[in-house]
C-alpha positions, 0 to 999 in steps of 0.5 A: 500500500505504501508503495502505491501511495508513493508512486501516485503522489510522485505522478501527481507532482509530475503531472502538475509540472508537465502541465505548467511546462506545457503552458509555457511551450504553448505561449510560444507556439500557439500563435503559429498554430492558430493560423490554420482555422480549418483545423479542429481543436484537439482535446488534450488532458495535459493541456486543458484549463491551465492557460489564461487568455481572452477572445476565445470564440468557444468560451463555454465549449470544449472539444469532445472528441479528436477528429484530426489525423496528421501526416505520418511525419506529424508536422502538420494537422490535416484540414477540415476536409477529413472531418466529415460533412459540415463545418466546425462549431455546430449548435449544441442541443439536448435530446430527449434522453439528456445526451449531448447532441449536435449538428454533425461536424466531425467533432462533438461539442459539449458544454464547458463546466461553469466555474464560480470564478470568472477568471477560470472561465477565461482560462478555459476558453483560451485553453480550448484555442491552445489545444489546436496543436499538431499533436495527433490522437495523443492517448493512442499514440503514446500507448502504442509508442511504448511497444508490445505490452505483455503482462509482467513486462516493464512496458506494461507494468511501469510505462503504460501504467505510469502514462495512464496515471499521469493522464488520469491525474491531469483529468482530475485536476481539470474536473468540475467540482460537481464530480468526484474522481477516485483512482485505485491501482489494484494488483490482484492474485487469484485463480479460476477455471474457464470453459474456453479452448477445450477448458483449462485453469488460470492462475495470476499473481500481482497483475495490474488494474488501473481503476477510476471511479467518477461519481457525484460529489455526494457519492453513489450506490450504483455504477456502470462499468466501462472496460478496456485493456492496455496490455497486448500480445507479444510482438504486436503494438496492440493499437486496435486490441485494445489501446484505441479503446483505452484512448476512447475511455480516457477521453470520455472520462475527461469530457464527463468529468468536466461536464456541468451536468451531475451524474446520478450514478457512478461510472467506473473506468477499468483499464485492465492490464492482463486481458491477453492472459486469457481474461485474468485482470477482469477476473481479479477486478470483479471478484476482488475489488471493493467497487465491484459490488456497485456495478449493475451493468457494463460496457466492454470495449474490444478489438477483433479487427482494425477499425471500421464500425464497432459492432455490438456482438454480445449483450445480456444475458437477458436484461433487454433494457440494456440493449434498448438503452444502447439503441436509444442513446448511441449516436451511431448504433451498430448491432447484430444478434446473429453475430452474438449467436455465432460468437457464443457458439464457439466457432470463433476461437476467441473470447472477451472480458464479457464472459468474466463479468457475465459468469463470475460477476453475474452482471449484464453488459454489452460487448463492442468490438471493431471487426473490419480488417481482421487480417492484421489483428494480433500482428506487428501491423496493428499500429495506430496509423491504421486506425481511421479517425472516423472509427475513433470519432464514432466510438467516442460518440457512442460510448460517451452517449451510452455511458451518460445515458446509463449513469443518469437513468433510473433503470440502472438502480432498479435493473433487477426489475427488468432482468428477464426477457431477450431482445432481437436486434439487428442493423439495417444496411448499417443505417440504423438498428431495430430492436424488439423483444423476442416474444414480439419476434415470435408473434411476427414469425407466426403472422408471416407463416399464417399470411404465406399459408393463407396466400398460397391457399387462396392462389391454389383455390382461385382459377388461373387467369392470364396476367400481364407478364411485364407488370408482374415482373416489375412488381416482383423485382420491386418487392424483392429489391430490399430483401435482396439488398439486405441479403447481400449486406449480411453476406458481406458482413459474414465474409468480412468477419470469417475470412480473416478468422480462418487465417488463424483457426489452426491447421485442422480447418480447411478454409477453402471448404468452409468459405466455399460452403458459405458461398454456396449457401449464399448463392443458393439463397440469392439465386432462389429469388430469381430462379423462375426467370430462367423460364423466360430465356429463349434457350434454357439449355444454353443458360444451363451450359453457361452456368456450368461453364462459369462453375468449371472455370472457377473450380479450375482457377481455385485448384490451380493455385492462381490466387495467393492467399497472403499479401505484403502490401504495406497499405493492406497486408494479409500476413501468414501467421507463424509461431517460432519457439526456440526451446530446450527440453529436459525429460526426467524419469521417476528417480529424477534422472535426465533421460532425454534432452534436446533443443530446437526451434518449434514451428507452428503455422496457424492456418491450414496450409502449414509450411507448404508456402514457406518451404520454397523460401526456407528449404530447411523447414520441410516435412523431414523435420515434422515434430513427433509426439512424446506419447508419455508426456502431457500435450505431447511434450511440447511447450504449448502457450495455450491449450490449442493442441487440438487445433494445430496438429502440424508442427515442425522442429528445427534442431538448434543450440540450447538456450540459456535465459538469464532468469531460468525457471525453477520447479521442485517438489516441496512435499509428498504426503499421504492424506487420511482419505488415501490420496497422495498430496504433492506440493510444488514450487515454481519460479520463473518468467512472467508467463509459464504453462503447467501440464499434468497427466494422470498415469494408469491407475491414478486420477487427479481428485483435487488441487489448490487451483481454481475452485478446487476441482481439476478441469481437463483440456481436450485429450484428457490432460490438465493445463494451467496458464500462469502469469505474474506482474513485475514482482511476485513470490514463488508460486506454490500449489498442490495436487491430490492424486487418488491411486487405485493401483500402484504402477512402476511408471509412477502416478503423474507426469508433470511438465512446466514450460517457461515463456520469455515474451519480453526483454533480452531473454526472449531473443536468440541468435538462431531465432533472429537469423531464422526470422530474417529468412521468412518472406515479407508476407509472413508474420513470425512471432518468436520467443524463447522458452524452456520445458521440463518434464518430471514423473512422480 
């Protein structure tokens, strides 16, 4: 606790000094920057409300969202041409929901809080002008400039946290006296099991959450949660997943905290630092933080792609009022219940913090994510410059409006009254969203079926009359136009989402077959609208021959390999994903003797093509070095980072020298004792890097009855082995845990085989000379993600 207070105090002082120096610098530069009046003012927490001056045309207004994207060099701001339709300074008005509205200008305006001191008004007015600086989307660029931010790395635990706290402190300094801001840095330790990727258990120690509570000055008994994560996967700057969402939340916090309109309920902003560790930080918050009991609903901001519209792809469970609130409040709603069904079916090998809040917090919520251009998701190409300003603007508009709506709504406090029921929701061509209760949908479906039956029955009973063929065709085409257009829109959405996902779905799913099946189904649906028109052709035979020819040519083109599936185009890359792990493995027998030791680079391709496209460029990676499964070891004796062994069955193992990390992992048996209920309790201790994987296999005649992880009941992964994902923050004590083995019949080979892998995802230990050399050989249309790891197997 003392350490946290000291850091926070230091950041407070640093923030004030930074604001003062920013003021001095702006006095010199503001005149030059103000010459271009076409540039929209940018909201910077580090600048607002700290310089004095007069003559501002926006004396009582401030920029709500950033809508400028300067050139790569960052020397000049873009003009108003890229800000959307209309000019600046549109009139502000209140809509029926009490949410700030405006004439669309590409940047929203909100009322500046009125201070009692008139001098403060003038200071704020002039400072708004001072915000016209060449700095571009500061939050997003500062976070991504840190680089990859894996949990436990200094980049994530120190640099990113420090930056967030600095900006939050500056926001607090300029906040309106109507509001109270509380900040807490939480470092939880815990464990849970999750039914994801076949099922496994997760353990975390001393990871980081930055939590901010914005509430009325007199406090609040209820709260809505906004969640993002600032950590990233290894080797990716993580702009869309999920730095941009944290940038949105920082700006929304700034705007709401300076608003002159009081909130009825609290808004908790959670910047979590371990989402990529399979949702650990959100679990630590919702199960352990003292503010968690206040939360009645949540909004989770995620990224499954880079840019585009943020899609509501999960909502609930039940609580239809929450979807209604989103549809009513969001300025640009975009939602699909079809996406929810697809995502929750498990077809997509991904998950979000939504699951944790739903399953462990029993809280309803909304899950939003950017879905376009998923080809560069979790790659080095996920950079800030690829996220369009329009996408950030749109997300900011929506999140601000929905959070403010919920924080001023009476329904939040009494949400349990509106808990039951389901909603059907979908957007219409991306223009607006329709939402209605599922019972209404059932009534509509029944009415449609009855109408169709009635119409067909009437047509069968009526005598046939010759009607005007042209008139019938005109009415038919006119009537089918909207359904056909909507079907095309849905098909586009399906391919936009599924095509990139199939590039990271493992080696067992043939993407061509999946996409061909989807396409065939779509063609059947679309052609069914016009199948009757084939009889209007002069020669039905020629029509069928033409269609057969098109099908044959398409089939031959696909089989010939003319269409290369990857691209290195800098503007629109579509890389092949490859994982490279330079590892040293050590296998021990029951007496603790080393029976096998080897070292090499373990290679995994994340799509169906394996290494077939890589071998021509790197001949040493071929089928002669295919990895072989160690039958007696859990998960085949390989250092799986996550239990995806059932998705990736094609591996390659290229011999290489041993690795010697400076922070070697240590694993040992502390005690072995017989319990009164005739089981054997094994207690272990492990130390090592921030990410480790623990594997257990119960040998013949033994079963794993319980352990000190999760809820106490061991959870098997696919294949029958046990997998534990472990991570810790910068500092953590040795990991101690125990397992109990029930032995029905003693075997000479032992009770259990236990493996532990240490993954070095950051710092110098993650690299090796051989790994770097191999990465350089990969073609530019690939994304090789590489790190060093060690693996040890023991038998007890």
